[in-house]
C-alpha atoms as one frame of an Amber mdcrd trajectory, in Angstrom:
protein
   3.197  -1.331 -13.496   4.713   0.034 -10.284   2.226   2.901 -10.190  -0.736
   0.527 -10.421   0.746  -1.674  -7.692   1.292   1.355  -5.450  -2.323   2.412
  -5.961  -3.561  -1.135  -5.310  -1.546  -1.377  -2.079  -3.211   1.793  -0.902
  -6.658   0.262  -1.402  -7.025   1.033  -5.081  -9.961   0.476  -7.364 -11.091
  -2.662  -9.122  -9.499  -1.232 -12.287  -6.133  -1.291 -10.506  -6.629  -4.928
  -9.550  -7.716  -5.727 -13.114  -4.499  -4.187 -14.435  -2.436  -6.355 -12.072
  -4.443  -9.416 -13.039  -3.915  -8.830 -16.756  -0.223  -8.084 -16.304   0.545
 -11.272 -14.352  -2.139 -13.840 -15.276  -0.251 -15.516 -18.133   2.931 -16.230
 -16.182   1.054 -17.495 -13.117  -1.162 -19.719 -15.265   1.828 -21.063 -17.235
   3.672 -22.022 -14.046   0.607 -23.720 -12.600  -0.149 -25.514 -15.864   3.298
 -27.070 -15.784   2.645 -28.208 -12.235  -0.991 -29.248 -12.426  -2.098 -29.612
 -16.013  -5.843 -29.130 -16.440  -6.296 -27.922 -12.858  -4.151 -24.835 -13.504
  -6.943 -22.372 -14.231  -8.686 -23.037 -10.907  -5.391 -22.763  -9.057  -4.501
 -19.491 -10.814  -7.887 -18.049  -9.909  -7.232 -19.001  -6.296  -3.876 -17.196
  -6.403  -5.508 -14.003  -7.664  -8.300 -14.316  -5.128  -5.588 -14.326  -2.461
  -4.036 -11.256  -4.078  -7.403  -9.506  -3.950  -8.326 -10.485  -0.396  -4.876
 -10.526   1.226  -2.427  -8.463  -0.859   1.266  -8.465   0.049   2.793  -5.881
   2.354   3.520  -2.440   0.930   6.888  -2.426  -0.778   6.645  -6.103  -1.764
   7.595  -7.358  -5.185   4.254  -8.455  -6.657   5.798 -10.836  -9.176   7.808
 -12.607  -6.461   4.750 -12.731  -4.192   2.606 -14.217  -6.970   5.227 -16.859
  -7.811   5.514 -17.801  -4.148   1.758 -18.117  -3.685   1.354 -19.950  -7.003
   4.019 -22.557  -6.307   2.660 -23.187  -2.827  -0.866 -23.509  -4.213   0.359
 -25.914  -6.879   2.331 -28.055  -4.442  -0.591 -28.167  -2.021  -2.859 -29.342
  -4.831  -0.350 -31.976  -5.910  -0.215 -33.362  -2.382  -3.973 -33.173  -1.884
  -4.626 -35.171  -5.045  -3.450 -38.206  -3.141  -0.369 -38.534  -5.309   2.731
 -39.837  -3.682   3.958 -36.752  -2.542  16.305 -37.085 -15.999  17.419 -34.278
 -13.672  16.501 -30.636 -14.267  16.907 -31.150 -17.993  14.505 -34.110 -17.857
  12.026 -31.994 -15.885  12.248 -29.310 -18.572  11.566 -31.817 -21.335   8.764
 -33.564 -19.496   6.994 -30.388 -18.444   7.328 -28.776 -21.865   4.723 -28.485
 -24.584   3.238 -31.261 -26.686   3.306 -29.406 -30.003   3.692 -31.478 -33.159
   3.664 -34.894 -31.475   1.964 -37.969 -32.792  -1.073 -39.033 -30.734   0.904
 -41.949 -29.277   3.848 -39.711 -28.345   1.507 -37.129 -26.837  -0.084 -39.793
 -24.605   3.347 -41.076 -23.538   4.476 -37.534 -22.760   1.314 -36.889 -20.736
   2.015 -40.040 -18.707   5.583 -38.928 -18.075   4.378 -35.458 -17.096   2.001
 -37.006 -14.544   4.905 -39.014 -13.158   7.110 -35.922 -12.829   4.280 -34.023
 -11.142   3.889 -36.876  -8.684   7.633 -36.783  -7.971   7.483 -33.029  -7.389
   4.677 -33.655  -4.908   6.950 -36.032  -2.967   9.901 -33.631  -2.869  10.760
 -31.201  -0.128   8.535 -28.199  -0.975  11.453 -25.754  -1.165  13.258 -27.982
  -3.655  10.174 -28.517  -5.794   9.541 -24.756  -5.856  13.144 -24.117  -6.797
  13.107 -26.569  -9.728   9.821 -25.231 -11.043  10.780 -21.575 -10.743  14.199
 -22.146 -12.302  12.479 -23.936 -15.163  10.196 -20.906 -15.457  13.341 -18.846
 -16.133  13.860 -16.982 -12.876  17.426 -15.864 -12.242  19.261 -16.596  -8.989
  18.441 -13.166  -7.509  14.735 -13.633  -8.263  14.803 -17.175  -6.882  16.399
 -15.896  -3.689  13.699 -13.271  -3.259  10.795 -15.625  -3.993  12.126 -18.370
  -1.716  13.369 -16.054   1.022  16.964 -17.315   0.922  20.327 -15.674   0.309
  21.354 -15.357  -3.332  24.608 -17.150  -2.546  22.780 -20.265  -1.373  20.592
 -20.677  -4.471  23.196 -22.720  -6.375  23.633 -25.146  -3.482  19.891 -25.480
  -3.015  19.425 -26.063  -6.735  22.048 -28.842  -6.686  20.322 -30.456  -3.706
  16.948 -30.180  -5.415  18.330 -31.892  -8.512  19.854 -34.624  -6.337  16.568
 -35.238  -4.550  14.704 -35.405  -7.841  17.278 -37.832  -9.263  17.093 -40.005
  -6.144  13.290 -40.162  -6.218  13.329 -40.787  -9.947  15.834 -43.600  -9.452
  13.769 -45.162  -6.654  10.836 -45.471  -9.003  12.972 -47.028 -11.734  12.072
 -44.170 -14.009   8.369 -44.686 -13.402   6.425 -43.214 -10.539
């Protein structure tokens, strides 16, 4: 993929952009779906429009750039919805899939997912990004690059993010 990215940075063809789009669409969409639900496709398209119109600087890590833009887009949409902007494990469960659930359980899970999304919209943006990206499976080094922090501070930031989530969750009595 590095060759395609190098060509794209140099003002490559639409085929080069298409290759980047196909290589990264699924992971960007998946992240945004966990954040936004049904609004994810529009948000993902916006992320790739930004890639097309304002690509990152030469030498940038495209995956990190896309995750950064996607999480910011998702958080902006959460806040703009008018939402009041379990710990990490609870976030993982609540933002997971709804496979093989009864209709009643699926509705309950959807309600809980909306509540967690609302909580993420109320969190400090850096902390919300960190929780979402960690849930997406990024390692500490990748998190540091995406968030623009030192690798050594990721653990501390993650602990603070979990604390903020727990505090907000507690303030709502488990319901947002």
